[in-house]
N, C-alpha and C positions, 0 to 999 in steps of 0.2 A: 581557492584550490588552484593547483597548477594548470597552466594553459594547455599543456599536453603531457602525456606520459605513456610509457610502454604498457600495453594492456596485459593483464595477468591471465594465465590460462585457467580454465574452470577446474575446480577441485571436484571430480566426480564422486569421490568417497563421501563428501558431505552433502551431495545433492540428492533430493528424492529420486527414487527410481522412476524412469520415464514410463515403464510399463507397470501398471497397477490395475489388475482386473476389476477391483471394486470401484474404480474410477473409470466409468465406461468409455469415455472419449479418449482416454490414454491408450486403449487397446488399438484404436485406429490411427492415432497420431504418433505413437512411439516409433522410433526408427527401427527398421528391420535389418539394416546393414551396418557395418562398422563405421564409426564416426571418423570424419576427416578433419585434420587440423590444418587450417589455412592461415597464412600470415595476414595480419590486419593491414589495411591500406592507410595511407596518410589521412584520407577523409575520415575514417573511423576513429583515428587517434587524435585529430585536431579540430574537427568541426561537428556540427555547425555552431553558429552563434545563437544562443537561446533567447536573447532579449531580456536579460535580467533586469534591465532598467525600465521596462515598460509594463510592469505589473500595475493593475488598476486598484482603485480604492477598495473594492469589495472582493478582490480575487481570492483572499483567504477567509472569506465569510460566505459559506454556502447557504446560509439562511437568507441572505439578501442578494447575492451576486446575480442570480438568474433574472431578477427584475430590476437590478441596479437600485435597490432600496425602496422601490415603489410598493412592495408587499413582502410579507415574510413567509418562509417555508413553514409547513405544518409538522409538528412532531416534538419529541423531547429534545430540548436544546442542550447541546453539549459543547465543551471546549476540549480539543485534543492538542496536546503540547508535548514537547520533548526536546532532546538534544541529539545531534548527529556528531559522532566522535569516532576516532580511530581506535585501534587495539590498545593504545597507550593512554587513552582518555583525553587525547588532544582534540580540540574543537575542529570540525569541518565547516568552515565558513563559506558563505555565498553559494551553497548548493541549492539547486532548483528542485523543489518538491512539488509534485502534482498528485492530487488525490481524486478518486471517483468512487461513487457508492450508489446503492439503492436508496429510495426515499423511505420515510418512516413506515410505509406499508409494505416494503420489500420489493418495490418495482423500480427498474431502471428506466430512464428516459432514452429508450433505444427501440428502433423499429422492430427488432426481432425479439423483444421481451414480451412473451405471451401471457404472463401472469395476470390474472384478472383484478388484482389490487389496483385502485385508481391512481392515475398520475396526479401529482401535486402541481397545480398551475404556478406555484411560486418557488419551485425547486428544480434546479437543473441537474444537480448531482455531481458537479466537478468543481475543482478549484486549484489554486497553486499559491506557493509562497517561497520565500528565500530564507535560508538560515542566516542568522546574524553573525557578528564577529565571534560570539561564544558558541556558535553551532546550534543555537536554539531556534525553534520554530513554533508556531501555533496557528490554529484555525478554528473557526466556529462552524458548527453544522448541526444537523439533527441526527439522532441516533438511528441508524438504518435498521429496517425490519428484516427478519428472517424470511426466506422464500423457498418454495419447493423447486426441485429441478429434476428433469427426466433422466435419472440415473438408474437407481433400483426402484423397488415398488413404492417406497415412501421416504425419499431422501430430501433433507432440508439443509440449506446453507446457513450456518450461524451468521449472526449480525457481523458484518466486517466492512472495513474500508480499505480500498486498494491504494497502494503507495507506489509512486515512481520517483526515483531519486537520480538526478543527473549530476555528473561531474562536469568535465569540460567538453565532452563529446558524446555521440551516440554510443560509442564503444564503452563508455563509462556509465551507462544507464543500468540501474538496478530496480527490480520490481518485487514487491512484497505485499502482504496483507496484514492488517491489524485486526485482531479479535478483541472481545470485551470480557473482562474478568467475570467469572461466575456463569457464563453461558453454557448450559448443559448440552447444547447441540454441537459444541466443538468436538467432544469425544465420539460423536456419532457420525461426523462428516468424513466421507471417503477422501476428500481432497486434503483435509488436515491430516488424515491418517497416513498420507504419503511421506510425511516427516516422521520417521520412525524413532528418532531420538527425542524423548519427551522434553529434555532440557531445551532443545532447539525450538520445539513447538511452544513451550512456555514463554519463550522470548518474543513470540508474536502476539501474546495476550497482554493487553494494556490494563494495568491496575487502576481502580478507581482512586482518584486523587482529591479527597475532600478539601485539602488545604488550598487547592487551586480552584475550587468551585466558588460560585457566587450565590449566597443565600437568596431564595425566592426567584432565581433566574436560571442557572444552569449547573450541571455536574461537570466535572473534569476528569479526563483520562490521560495518563502519562505514557507516552510511547517513545522510548529512546531507541536510536538506531546506531548499532556498533558495526563498523567496517573492519573486517578481518579479525583474526585472533580467536581465542577460545570462546569469547563472549559475543561473537559476531551475530548479527541479526540474520535470520534465514531469508534468502532471496530466491525467487523462482527461476531466474535466468542465470545467476552468477553468484553463488553463495560465498565466494571468498572476498567479496567486497570490491571497492574501486581499485 
């Protein structure tokens, strides 16, 4: 990826509405005044250095990375893989991808997670990897569980994995979520519903990939990320891509 580049303005027409009454926290967090457009600084366009060369042995293996291989996480083992590409299908190489998720019981390793599902002593819930020269990435993990959240009377988040994709700087960071094919909770989730274009929402759903699965070991899900263009992946903070 380029060492620096001019940041692109946000395309508000493709972004979910900030104010969505069914998503309760958006009522308090959505802006009440007109948005201001500020010129990016040099720091936002060029830095920082992310340490692409210091990834550890288990960084892309969430099943083992919390204990550094001493014990394994509990749950359904899965492989998540895909390709990061631009609108013309060209590979985006050397992109830093960070992921975080709940454990198999639907609980995050976070001090403010009050769900009574138990913590897994062998699972930390985060990892990272780098796309190769062909834009491909993969990581091993356990399938996250659904969990309730205090929104409406009985709202549940579908199983999902959070993605953060870095370009060359903080200003080129994109954030998204990956859902799983066939999950009935997706259509009931107020957060997913903020994406009103069904086609855009469908691009956040990873299909089961039996060809990339390993018998008697794990299932695989394929999640390609497209930057910009009509087939772009929906991002929470900047849908038009890097």
